[in-house]
N, C-alpha and C positions, 0 to 999 in steps of 0.2 A: 168440193166441200169436204171430202174425206181427208184430203191432204191438210186441210186447215185444221181439221179436229186433232189430226196426228201432231201437227205443230203446236197446237194449244197444249197438248198433253205433255210434250216433250219440255216446253218452257215451265208448265206447272210443276213438274217433277224436279227441275232445276231449281226453283224458287223454294220448294220445300225441303231440299237438301242443305241450303244455306243455315238455318236455324240450327241444324244439328252441329255444324263447325261451331257455332256461336255458344253452343251449350257445353263445350269442353271446360271441365274444371280448372279456372286459373290456378287454383291453390296446388293441383297436382303438378302443373307446368313449373310453379315456382319450387315446389319441393324437389323436382327433378334437377332443376338448374342448381339449387342449393347442394344437393347430393354431388353433383358432378364437380362442383367448385371445391367442396371439402375434400372429395378424392384426389383432385389434382393436387390440392395443398398438401396433404397428407403425403402423396407419392413424392412430390417434389422435394420435401425436406422430412425424411423419416426420423423418427426419434432417435435413432442410433447416430445419424450424421449430426443432430443438434448437440448430443453429448459429446461428439468429437470437437465440435466448434468451441464449446465451453471448456473443454479441457485444454485446447490450444491456448486460448487466451489466458487461462489460469497459470500455465506454465511460464509466461513472460515475466512474473515476479510474484510468487505466492508465498508470502512469508509464513503462512499457515503450515507449510510443509518444510519449514527451516528448523534445524536442530538448535537448541538454545543450551546444549551441554558444553561445558569447557569454557575457554576464555571467549568473551563476546566482543564483537565488533560494535563497538559504541559510537555513535555519530551525534554530534551535538552543535549548537549555535549559542553563542552568549550575546549580552547586551553590549558589552565592550570587548577589547581584546585582552584576554586573561591568559594568553597562550604561553606566556612565560612565568606565570605565577603558580605555585604549589597548591593543589587541591587537597583539602582535608574535609572529613565527613561529619556532619552534625546530626543531632537527633531530629525528630520531626517537628519539634517545637522551635528548633533553631536557638536554643537556650544554652547548649553546651557542644563541646566537640566529642565525639564518640569514637573517632578512628583517624589516624594520621600515619603518614609513612616515617620510617627512619631514614636518616640522610642516604643510607646504602641501598634503599628501595627506591630510588628515583631514577632508576636506569631501566631501560628496555632493550633487549639485544645488545648489552654493553654500551650502549649510548644514553643520555640523558632522555627521559622520557617524555619529550616534548609532543604535543600532539600534532598530527599531520594536517596541513591545510588541504581542504577538499573545494569543490565547486560551490558556489553560491554562498561563501562565508561559513560553511560547515567545518568542522574539525573531526577527525578521527582520534579518538581517545587512546592513549598508551599507558595511562595511570590508573584507570578503574573508576572514573566519575560515575555518580548516580544523582537522583533526583535531590538528595539531600547534602550533595557535595558543594562546598563553597571554596573560595580561593584567598590565600593570604598573601601579604605584601612581599614575602620573600620569593625570589627567583629560584629556579631549579639549580642553577650553578652555585649560588650562595648557600642554599640549603644542604646540597650534596657535600659540601666542604665542612659542614659541622661535624664536630665529634658525636653529638647526640642532639635529639629533637628538642625544640624549645618546650618550656614549660607550658602547660595548658592555659594557665591565666595569661600568659604573656601571647600565646598564639591565639586566643580569643581578641585580644587587642589588635592583632594583625590582619584580621579578617576584613577585606575590602568591599565585599558584598555578599549579603545572606541569601539573596535571591539573583544569582548572575545567569541563570540559563533561561533561554526563550524556547528551546526544544532539545529534546534528548530520545534518541531512538536506539533499539538494538536491533542489528541485522542479523543476529544469530551467531553461530560459531565463527570465529575467525579462520579456522582451518578450512571451511568451505570453499573460500576464495582462492584462486590460482594467482591473480594479480589484483591484490586487494584494492590499491587505491584507484586504480583503472576501472575495475568493475563497480565500486561503490561510486564513482564520479558518473559513471553511465546511469545508475539507479538514481541518481539525483537529477541529472540532465532529463530523464523520461518522466520526471515528476511522480516517481514510485516510492520515493523515501516514505512518504505518508502511509504507505500500506504496511510498513514495518511496525513491529512492537512499540508503540510510544511509552516512554517512561516519564516524560514530562512535556 
């Protein structure tokens, strides 16, 4: 009889302990898990490492750090092939010519200043084109042989397209490139040209 009472007491004690386990605050357990997850996340990617990652990506091609002083590397694409036509500059309204080269100014490094063909139909400017530039009918060779530039009225009649450009970009100072054509072609192939300063 005594053993039976002791056994009942043990069983009763065991059942009375179970509710204590059930009364643990679930919210505290969740908070602990959340805290541990946050600690692991924070320790696995410290703020300093995150900054390093951002910096590495930025150095791939960050035109924001490019110098725009001096002669610019201008890359553009036109609606048609105007690579042999002389460019002149018009006003914003495209009603008059405001700048044009003299025949002797059509040279770059002692050669006629034809633009350099690049990848994907782009051209590297050697003349100084801008968003208000247009092309006239005369070729570089024919224009360079003139004694003087044509009269403005005559030049206005020679304009072949008042809106010839699809895109124009400035990649900063030309002096920053060691192998200009190769490096710019790499920028184009990587799809990074559109990160540059867009003129048009």
